[in-house]
N, C-alpha and C positions, 0 to 999 in steps of 0.2 A: 369645220365646226364654227359656228358663229358665236363669238365671245362678246358681242356688243351688249351693253347693259341698257335696258330701257328704264330710265329714271322714274318715269311715271308709274311703273309697276313695282318699284322697290321702295320699301320704307326705311331700310337701314343700308347705308352705303359704306364701302371700304374707303380708306384714306385717298386712294387714287381717284376713285369715282367722285368722292366729295370735293376734292380739289378741282376736278374738271367742272363739276356742277356750279361751284361758286366763282370759278374763273381765277383761282389763286394757285400758287404752286404747292406741291406736296411738302416742300421744305418749310413753307410758311406755317402749315398746320403742325408739322413736327416740332418746329422751334417754339411755337406757342405752347404746345403741350409740355415740352421738356423744360423750358425756361420760365413758364408762367407769364403773366402779363407784365410788360415793361412800359415805363412812361414813354409817351409820344409814339407808341406803336398801337396799331389796331389790334384789339383783343380778338382772338380766334373764337370760333363757334364752340358750343358745348359738344362733348363727345362721350362715348361709352367705352369703358375699358373692360373687356371680357377676357380675363386671363392676360395673355400677351397680345391679343387682338384689339385693335382700335377700330371703332365704327362710329358713324355719324348718322343721326336720325334726319331724314329729309325735312321734317317739320322744324327741327332746330336750325338747319341750314337756311330755310326760308325765313325764319325769324331773324337770324343773324344778318341776312341780306337786307331785310326790312329796317332793322335798327341802324345799319351802316349806310343807309341811303341818304344822300345829300341833295336836297331840293334847292335849286337856285332860282 
């Protein structure tokens, strides 16, 4: 059985898939949600809380990547 997720076909991603998509660790996303934003730390992307499930909208992840882009 193929468990590969095709990101271009999915609008809402799990924490694992969202971390892969933005190139950050799952622990980064978890710490941001649990601890809130802390000074001198990159603020994490917006997320959805559906009961105990956490999901990330692909559009929110794209926006987060755009906001955190550094052009030199």
